[in-house]
N, C-alpha and C positions, 0 to 999 in steps of 0.2 A: 411760602412757604418755605421752612426748613425742611431739609431731609436729613434721613441717619448719616448719608454719606458728608454734610453739609458738617455733622456736629464732629464725626471722623477726623476732619479736616483743623476744626480749629485748638488752638493753641491752649494749653492747659487743661483739654481735655480728661477726665482720670480714664485710666487705663483699668475699669474695674474687672478686677478679678486676679487671678492669684498668677504669678508670674511664668513663662511658656515652659518652663524646666525644674519646677520647684519642688522642694525637700517636703516632699507629703508625709501624712500616715499612716500610709498603704502599705511601708517595707517591716518584710518580716525576718527575723532571724534562722536562715534557713539550714546552718551548720550542722553539723554531726548527726544527722537524720538519717534512717533510710528510706527509698521508693516507698513502701506501706505506712508511717509515719507521713512522709513529706505531699503525697497525695491526698488524700482525708485533709490533713490541715490545708491546703492549699485552695481545697474547694470551697472550705466551712468558712475561711478567710476570703474569700472572693464572693461567697451569698451574705456574708456579714456588713461588708461594706457595698448592698447593692450591685456589683458588676454582673455585668452580662455576660462576656468570656473571662476565662479562663488560658491563657496562653503560654507554652512553651517556645521558647525560640534558639535554635544551635546556630553558636557562631562557634569559631576556630577553637576560639579556648574557653569556651564557657556555655551554660546554657540559661539563657537571660529568662526570667518568670514574668510575667509582664497582667495585668488584666485592664480592660474595658470596664472605666468608671465614669458610667455619664459621659459615653461616645468618646471619651479620651484614654488614650494608654499610659497607663502608670506602671513606672515598675515595681514589682515585689523583692527581688533580690534574684543571685548569681548562683547558680551548681555548678559543681565540677563536671566538663562533660561525661566521664562515666556517669557518674550520678543522674543525670540529667536524661541521659540516653537511658537509664533503668526505671528512672519516673515515666518517661514515655512509653516503654514495653508495660510498664505495670498499668496504664491506661488503658490500653490496647487488649489487654488481657482481661480486665474487667468488661470490656463490651464485647469482647469475645472476637478481638480482632484476631488477624493474624501477624503475629509478634516480630513470624522471619521475613517478610512481606518491607520492604523498606524502598523499594523503588518505583514503588506505585501509591498513587492517592489509595486512602482509605478513609472508608466513613463507619461510624457505630455509635450505640446508645446504649446506657448504663443508666439505670435509676441509684440514688444514691441516697441513704438514709441518713440524714443528720443528725448530731447528737439528741437535739429537742425533739426528734422522731418524725419533723417535717420531712418532705421528700421535692430531691429535686432529680430535674430529667435532664441528662447530661447528652447532647450530640457532640459526639467528638467527630474532628476531621485532622486527617495526617497528610503531610506532603513533601516531597522531598524536595530538600535545598542545596544549596553550594556543599554545606559541613556537615550536611544530617538532616533527618527530619522534624517537621514543625509541626507542633501538635496545638489545636484549639480545641479548647471546650466551651460551646453554649451553654448556660447555665439557664433553665427554665424552670422556674419555682411554682411546683403545682398546686401548693400552696395560697399562690397568689392571688386577690381578689381582680376579677376584671374590669376596668374603670367603668363609669359609668360618662354618657355625652358630656354630662355639663363638668365634668372631670379633667376633661383633657386641654383646657387652654384656650379653650374657642373666648373672643369677644361676642357678646351676646347677637349683633349681627349676621355672622357667621354661624354659629349655633342655631339659630333660629332658620335661616335657610335653609340649612342639614334636617331639622325637624320637620321642617314642610316638603323634604325630599323624599324623607323615610315613611312621610305618610302616601303616596303614590302607590295605588295599586301595583303599577308595572312600570320596565324601564332600566335601564343602567344607570348605576354611580360608581363613579371610580375615584379612588383614594388614588395620589401618586405621589412621587419622592424617590430618590434615592433607596440605597441601602440602609437598614440601620435608622431611621427616621419616625417611625411609630406610626407607619403606615395597618399593619396588622392590628396594634392595638386601638386602633379607630374602626379599623372594622371590626374586632369583640365588641366594645361599645355601640356600636350598631346593631348588633346583633340580640345585644344585649335591651335593648332600643325597643324590637320589634318582638322580642321573645316572650309573647303574653299566652302563650298557648290557645290561643286561636290562629295560627298559621302553623303549615308546616317548613319548616327551614331546615336545608340542607347545606354543608358545606363540602368542598374540597381543599384542600390544604396540604402544605410541603416546610414543615412540620403539624402536626397540630400540635398546638402552644398549649391551649387550654380547654380543659373539659366542658361542655355547657350543658348543663340538664335542659334537656327537651329540644336541644340540637342535635340533628344527625350529621356525626362528621365521618368525613370518608379521609384518608392519607393516601397519595398519590404511592404507588410503587414498581421505580422503573426498572428493578430486578427483573418484575415478571411481564414489563412492557403495561402497566396502568400508569397512564400520564394524565396529566390534567383534561385534554380530549375524551378519550374512553369513559374516565370516570362522570366528564357532562353530559354525556353522550346518555348514560345511564341512569343519572340522576335525574335525568329531564324526563323521562320514563316512569320516574314515582310522582309526578305530580306537584313539584314542591309550589309556597307560595313564593319565598324568596330563594333566592340561591348565591352562595358566597364561594367565589371562587379566589382562592389564596396569593395568585399572580396569571396574569395573562401573558405568556410568552411565544406561544406559537403562534401563524396566519389561523392553525384549524382551531383554537380554542378562542379568539379572538370572534372569528365568524360565528362560531356556534353560542359565545356568549351574548352578542349582537342578535342574533335568532332570538335568543331565549326572550330576551329583554325587548324586542319588538313583539314575539308574540304574547307577551301579556305575566311574565314573569318578571319579578322586582328582582334586579343583579347587580350585586356588590363586585366588587374585585380592586385587585391593586394592579398596578401599572408602573412602571420604570421611566417616566419623563421628570424634567425639571422645574415646569409650571404647570398650573393647570390648562392654556391650551395648547400647549403641547401634544395633551395627550389624544387629543384628537389625531395631529399629524402621523403619532406613534400607532396608533390604531389603523389608518388608513393606510400607514407604510406597510402591516399586518394583513392586509389584505380585507380587511371590514368593507361591509358593502357599505358607501356613501350616503342610500338613500336609506336605509336600513338602523344605520348612527344617524343621522342627522332625525330620522323619526321616534330616537330611544333612546338618545342621549339627553338624562333628565339633568344633570351637573358634574361637576369636577371639585375634588377636596387636592388640594396641594398642600403637602407640611413638610416641615423641617421639627429640631428640636433645640429646644435653648436650655443651658444649665440654668437651672436657678439658682438664686443668690443667696447665701447663708444668712437665715435673718437674724444670727448670735451675735456676729461680728458685721455685718452688713452698714456701712457707711454713707451717707449725701454727702454730695459736693456739690459747689454753687453750679448753678447753671449757666455757662458759656454764653446764650442766646435767649432770652427772653421767650423767641419767637419760636425757638425748636419745635414744640406741641402743638401748634396752630393749627395743623392738620387733624386732632383727634381731639382737640380742645372739650369740645362739646360732649363727650363720652367720659371726661374724667369728672372726678371729686375735686373738689377744692384745693385741696391738699395734697392733690397728685399732679403733678407735672413742675415739681418746682426746683429740683434736684437732676442730677446725677447719680447713679448710687453703684459703688463698686466695692470690693471686699479683698483681704490680704489672708484672710485663712485664720482657723483656731482649734482647736483641740475636738469642737464638736463636729465640724467638716473634714477633721485629717486635713488641718491648713489645704485645700483646696480651694478654699473659698467659697464651694457651692455645695447644695445640699438637694436636688432633686434635677429633674427636667420637667419643662411644662412644651409644649405645642405651639406654634407658629404657623398660620394658616394663611393661605389664599382659596378663596370662596368663588366659583364658576358656576352660576345659576342659566341655563341654553334655553335662550325664548325663541321667537319668531325668525327674528331676522339673525341670528348666529346660527340655526335651524336650516334656511337659506344657503348661508354659506360653509356649513358644512355639504350641504349635498351639490353645491358648487365647485367641493375638493379644493376649498379657498387656502391662502397660505398661512401657516402659522402668525404672523406679524399681523396679517389682514383678520385674522378672528381674535387676538387679542386688542388691537384698535376696537375693532366692534364692542369685541367685553369691557372695557374701560367704560366706552359710551354708556353700556348698561348697567354700570356700577358692580363693576369687578371688585371683589373685597381683596386688595394684591399683601403681598408681604411687604411692603413700607407700612403699611395702615398698622397691621398687627405687630408686626416692630415697635415702631413708635410706640405703643401702648403698653406693651411690656416694660419698655424704658423708661417712658413714663410713671407707671406703677410703681417701678423699685423692683419688678421680680426676675428682673435681668441686667448683666452690664451693656454698656455701650462692646466691649471690645468681644464678649461673645455675639453680637449680633454679626457682627464684622467678620466675626471666624466661621458663622454658620454660614451666612449667607452672603451670596456672591454680590458686590458691589453695582453688577447693572440689576439687580431686582432690588435693592434699596434707591434708585432713581426714580425719581418724582415721573410722571406719566406726563407724556407728553400734551399737555393742555398749553394754553398761550401764557396763563403766568407763570408756569412752569417756567417755559421756554427763557420767560425774559427774566428769572431769577437765576437761570444756569447762564445765561447772556451776561448780565450784569457782574454776577460772581467772578465770570473767567476774564 
């Protein structure tokens, strides 16, 4: 059984995707414009290319403007230092931030009305750096539709398992991964699936990214001492069927969430953990009660986001090893798994080679044996070993499906997923393969 890592080592394997520092179609001519023109122009441009962030970085000789495009920073242009500083001040003015305060980080918010009439919710953050302020604008499109569960990019096995977990009357479901990996999008998709008018659903968020009709949404407000744990205590008094917690950050929130799940509420939450089984160790480090966690945890979804190849300029390459996709062959159609795919860019994708993003997932369902190990506070490695024995759907499996179906490139998978997640599990056959290869 070959792994993605094996493919990466093969001579002649295509490096599907744009070069690391390509000239893309995301640049703008910013010369000769005032801040009152530049800022709206840049926000419109960032929204047009579906960027998640617009960033002003102050350097010694200029202010560099970039966008975060499908998770990768792309240059837009440079501004003279004086013009760049005025642009940052203009942004702060829009958000009613203190323009004279440049020594401390500041946060603000502005509702931007696009020329076409749509509204953008801009979450603005400034921070002092060596040569001046940097400013980042998180762009939340209020008109964007919440994705359904079957639009996240899950394979059939992962999707079916998650739907079964969401059908539980109570318990804890965690969505984990680093920042900017689509955890909140997955939670919203789960809420949309559950929001049939028969359940009382409350959320605790920071920030509220989308408005969901029929869901009671609350936002934390640290300025008045209203954090996740305080809101959660109040939400429990509202007797909801479902509670969504934007992020478990503190021991208090972890303990309350686990107790709520153990007492019959269905609790959905995000957590920063690299893989599914590590979420258990993370909650235990946050002083969650081991016995309550063992009895209430239903499952963990760990995820990353991969850029999808542009369909217009995507090209297939000869597969360097015919056994490359043997592990997932039974889930492929006859025409799939015959090539590796890549793209060098075209005007349609602004020369980036990619046209969107999709999720790659690791799905853990908690059974009796795992509950016993959690109750005994077993190590993360012991939990993972048992989870693999019980059918853990690993990142490697999901990534191989994406490559075999031509949704993404090998280069993109290697960029997003560390090599250790792409190694085959420690089954005897896999060990023999690695020994032979070495």
